[in-house]
C-alpha positions as CSV (number, residue, x, y, z in Angstrom):
1,M,90.0,114.3,133.7
2,K,89.4,114.8,130.0
3,T,89.5,112.0,127.0
4,V,89.7,111.4,123.4
5,R,87.4,109.0,121.8
6,I,89.9,107.1,119.4
7,A,88.3,104.2,117.0
8,A,90.4,101.4,115.4
9,A,87.9,99.4,112.6
10,Q,88.9,95.2,111.7
11,T,87.6,95.6,108.2
12,P,87.8,93.1,105.5
13,E,90.6,93.0,103.1
14,F,90.0,95.0,99.7
15,L,92.2,93.5,97.1
16,E,92.7,95.9,93.8
17,D,89.3,96.9,94.6
18,I,90.1,100.5,95.6
19,D,85.7,101.7,94.6
20,A,85.3,98.6,97.8
21,A,87.2,99.9,100.1
22,L,86.8,103.9,99.7
23,D,82.9,102.3,100.4
24,C,84.1,100.9,103.3
25,L,86.0,104.2,104.1
26,A,82.7,106.3,104.1
27,I,80.7,103.4,106.4
28,V,83.1,102.8,109.3
29,A,84.3,106.9,108.8
30,A,80.5,107.8,108.9
31,R,79.6,105.4,112.1
32,A,83.4,106.8,114.4
33,K,82.0,110.1,114.2
34,A,78.4,109.3,115.3
35,E,80.9,107.7,117.9
36,G,82.2,111.0,118.8
37,A,85.4,109.4,117.7
38,V,88.2,112.2,116.8
39,L,90.9,109.7,115.1
40,L,90.4,106.4,113.5
41,C,92.6,103.8,112.3
42,L,92.2,101.2,109.3
43,P,94.4,98.2,108.3
44,E,97.3,98.4,106.5
45,G,97.3,98.2,102.9
46,F,93.9,99.7,103.3
47,L,92.9,100.9,100.4
48,Q,95.0,98.7,97.7
49,G,95.0,95.5,99.7
50,Y,98.2,94.3,101.2
51,L,100.2,93.7,97.8
52,T,103.9,92.0,98.1
53,G,104.7,91.3,94.5
54,E,106.4,93.2,92.0
55,Q,103.4,93.5,89.7
56,S,100.1,93.3,91.3
57,A,102.3,96.8,93.7
58,R,103.0,98.3,90.7
59,R,100.1,98.0,88.8
60,N,98.2,99.5,92.3
61,A,100.5,102.1,94.0
62,L,99.6,105.5,93.9
63,D,101.9,108.5,93.4
64,L,100.4,111.4,96.3
65,T,101.0,114.6,94.3
66,S,98.6,112.4,90.9
67,P,95.2,113.3,89.6
68,E,94.7,109.3,90.3
69,F,94.9,110.3,94.0
70,E,93.5,114.1,94.5
71,A,90.3,112.1,92.7
72,I,90.3,109.8,95.8
73,M,91.4,112.8,98.2
74,K,87.8,114.1,97.0
75,R,86.1,110.9,97.6
76,L,86.8,111.5,101.5
77,P,84.9,112.1,104.0
78,K,85.1,116.4,104.3
79,T,83.7,115.9,108.7
80,G,84.2,113.6,111.4
81,P,88.1,111.2,112.6
82,M,91.0,112.8,111.2
83,I,91.1,109.1,109.8
84,V,95.5,107.3,109.4
85,M,94.7,105.0,106.7
86,G,97.2,102.2,104.6
87,I,98.3,102.7,101.0
88,I,100.5,101.8,98.9
89,E,102.9,104.3,97.2
90,V,104.9,105.3,94.3
91,E,107.3,108.1,94.3
92,D,110.4,108.6,91.5
93,G,109.5,104.5,90.8
94,R,110.1,103.6,94.4
95,L,107.5,101.5,96.1
96,F,106.9,102.5,99.6
97,N,103.8,100.6,102.0
98,T,103.1,104.1,103.7
99,A,100.6,105.0,106.5
100,N,98.8,108.9,105.1
101,V,97.5,111.1,108.0
102,V,93.6,112.7,106.6
103,D,92.1,115.6,108.0
104,R,88.6,116.4,106.9
105,G,89.6,115.1,103.2
106,T,93.5,116.8,103.3
107,L,96.2,114.5,103.1
108,I,98.5,116.4,106.3
109,G,101.1,114.2,106.5
110,R,102.6,109.9,106.3
111,Y,104.6,107.8,107.5
112,R,106.2,105.0,105.7
113,K,107.1,102.0,106.6
114,K,110.8,101.2,108.4
115,H,110.7,97.9,108.8
116,L,110.3,94.5,106.5
117,L,109.5,91.9,106.3
118,R,111.6,89.6,104.1
119,G,108.1,89.2,101.9
120,E,108.0,93.0,101.9
121,Q,111.2,94.2,99.1
122,V,109.8,95.2,97.0
123,F,109.3,98.0,99.0
124,D,111.4,100.4,100.3
125,A,111.8,101.5,103.8
126,G,111.0,104.7,105.2
127,N,113.2,107.1,107.5
128,D,111.2,109.3,108.6
129,S,108.8,109.4,112.1
130,H,106.2,112.8,112.4
131,V,103.9,113.5,115.7
132,F,100.7,113.9,114.7
133,E,98.1,116.0,116.8
134,V,94.0,115.6,117.3
135,D,92.2,117.5,120.2
136,G,95.2,117.4,122.1
137,L,96.3,114.2,121.5
138,R,99.3,113.7,120.1
139,F,100.1,110.1,117.9
140,G,102.9,108.7,116.4
141,I,102.6,105.8,113.0
142,N,104.2,101.9,113.2
143,I,103.1,99.5,110.5
144,C,103.0,96.4,111.6
145,Y,106.4,95.0,111.8
146,D,107.6,98.0,112.5
147,T,106.6,97.2,116.7
148,N,109.3,94.3,116.6
149,F,111.4,96.9,116.9
150,P,111.9,98.7,120.1
151,E,113.9,102.1,118.3
152,A,110.7,102.5,116.6
153,A,108.7,103.0,119.0
154,Q,111.1,105.1,121.7
155,K,110.9,106.9,118.7
156,I,107.8,108.1,118.3
157,A,107.9,108.5,122.4
158,D,111.6,110.9,121.6
159,L,109.0,112.8,119.8
160,G,106.7,113.5,122.4
161,A,103.6,111.9,121.6
162,S,101.4,109.4,124.2
163,L,99.9,106.7,121.0
164,I,101.2,104.4,118.6
165,V,98.6,103.7,116.4
166,C,99.6,100.4,113.8
167,P,98.0,100.3,111.3
168,T,98.4,95.9,110.8
169,N,97.6,93.4,107.8
170,N,97.7,89.9,109.5
171,M,97.2,87.9,106.6
172,L,98.9,84.6,107.2
173,S,98.4,81.0,106.5
174,R,96.4,79.1,108.4
175,K,99.0,77.0,110.5
176,K,101.3,80.2,110.7
177,A,97.7,82.8,111.7
178,E,96.4,80.2,114.2
179,A,100.0,80.3,115.9
180,Y,100.8,83.9,115.9
181,K,96.5,85.2,116.8
182,D,97.8,85.6,120.7
183,L,101.4,86.8,120.2
184,H,100.9,90.2,118.4
185,N,99.1,91.7,121.0
186,A,102.5,90.4,123.5
187,V,104.9,92.1,121.0
188,R,102.9,95.6,121.1
189,G,102.5,95.3,124.5
190,D,106.4,94.7,125.1
191,R,107.1,98.3,122.6
192,C,104.4,99.9,125.4
193,R,106.0,98.9,128.6
194,E,108.9,100.0,127.4
195,T,107.3,103.9,126.6
196,G,104.8,104.1,128.6
197,L,103.3,104.8,125.3
198,W,99.5,103.5,124.3
199,L,98.8,101.3,121.6
200,V,96.0,101.4,118.9
201,S,96.3,98.6,115.9
202,A,93.4,98.0,113.5
203,D,93.5,94.7,111.5
204,V,92.5,93.1,108.2
205,T,90.0,89.9,108.9
206,G,88.9,86.7,106.7
207,E,90.1,84.3,103.9
208,R,91.9,84.1,100.9
209,Q,93.8,81.6,98.5
210,G,94.2,79.5,101.7
211,R,95.1,82.0,104.1
212,V,93.6,83.6,107.3
213,S,93.5,86.6,109.3
214,F,91.4,86.6,112.2
215,G,92.9,90.2,113.7
216,P,93.1,91.4,116.5
217,T,92.2,95.6,116.2
218,A,92.6,95.9,120.1
219,V,94.0,99.3,122.3
220,L,96.5,98.6,124.6
221,D,97.9,101.0,127.5
222,P,101.2,102.1,128.9
223,T,101.4,98.8,131.4
224,G,101.2,96.8,128.7
225,Q,97.5,95.0,129.1
226,V,94.5,94.6,127.1
227,A,92.3,97.7,127.6
228,A,90.1,96.9,124.6
229,Q,89.7,94.0,121.9
230,L,87.2,93.1,119.1
231,P,85.9,89.6,118.9
232,L,88.4,87.5,116.2
233,G,87.6,86.8,112.8
234,E,84.9,89.3,113.3
235,P,84.6,92.9,111.8
236,G,83.9,95.7,113.4
237,L,84.2,99.0,114.8
238,Q,86.6,99.7,118.3
239,V,85.7,103.1,119.9
240,F,87.9,103.9,123.4
241,D,88.5,107.1,125.3
242,L,91.8,107.3,126.0
243,P,93.3,109.6,128.6
244,G,94.4,112.8,126.9
245,D,97.6,113.5,129.2
246,R,100.1,111.4,128.9
C-alpha cells in the first residue's frame, strides 16, 4: 500500500517574535524534508503567538496582501514539505485565527478558525472549509477548539478528505493544563470515529506567565486511537507514514 509521510512539530511558543518563529520553522522544515515528509503541521498562532488581547493581536496581525507578509513568504523554504502554519490575520480591520497552507514558499490557501472560545472574541469566526492535496493525500483543517464540534470534522469528510490537520495551542493555567492533558486526544478521537478520518495535531510546549502547555502532538487513526505521539512537554518532530488510500 502506498503511504504518505507527514510530520507535525511540537514547538516553543513565540510571542510577538516573528523572526524567532521563522528561524524555528526553517530548522523544523529542513528536518521534515530530510525525513521525507510531504506535509508539515505547525501549531495554532505559530508565527506571532496565540494573542487574544486586542492591542497585541492588532499590533502583530498580518494582511495576506501586504508587503510585510510578502517579505515573510520570501523567507519560507522553497523546497520540502507543504506547510500548515497558524497565524493571526487581519482583513479589512477584522482579525482571524488562521491557518495558512504554503507550498514551496507560495500561499495556496487558508482556513479561518470557525468555533471560537469566550477568550477569543477579538477574532471574527471563519466560514470557509477547503480541502488541499499533496502527493495524493487530501486534507482539511480544524483549528484546536473546532474539534469539539462534530460538524467541523464532518465538513472535511464530506469534501472528500482523509486527514484532519489540527494546529493547536493548549497554553493553559497549570491546574487546567494538568486536568486536560489527557482529554485532548479523547475529543479528537471522537471526531475520527465519527468520520473515519485520520487526524494529526501540532501543539506548543513550555511555560509562560504561570501558564503551561504539555502538548499533545499526535497522530490519531480512524478508530480514534493514538497511532503516534511525541512525549508531553518536550519540543520535537513527529513523523508518520499515513496510508495513502482512504
